[in-house]
C-alpha positions, 0 to 999 in steps of 0.5 A: 939347922932349923929356920930359926938357926939359919943366918939370913942376909938382908939387903936394905929394901929387900926384906928377908928374902922369905916373904910372899903370900901363901896360896896358889897363883895362876901365873908365876914369872921367873925373872923381873927383866923387861920381859918378865915385868911385861908378862907379869903386868899383862897377866895381872891386867887380864885377871890372873893371880900373878907372882913375879920372882927375882933373885937379884936385889933390883928388878929390871934385868939388863935395864938397870945400872950399878955404881962404884966409888973410886978415888973420890968419884962415883961412876955409874955403869949400865948393865945392858951394853956389857951383857949384849957385847959379851963382857959378862964372861 
């Protein structure tokens, strides 16, 4: 299939997943968890042309939350404790 024929799923607020500037970067950080964001910010602060990549629709890695609706109530969960306690398996 050509690029025009491929179906691209777009999540609100994330663009089409194909954005980004063309050209070269001094630093490419893969993952926007706390460490990735810190590395990206410091690299940019010290003058490097920096790109931070993330596959998830939210940045922050294990420092973000997600919510679920159930029986009329909204329940929020922190991702970090689940990962650190091995509940991600």
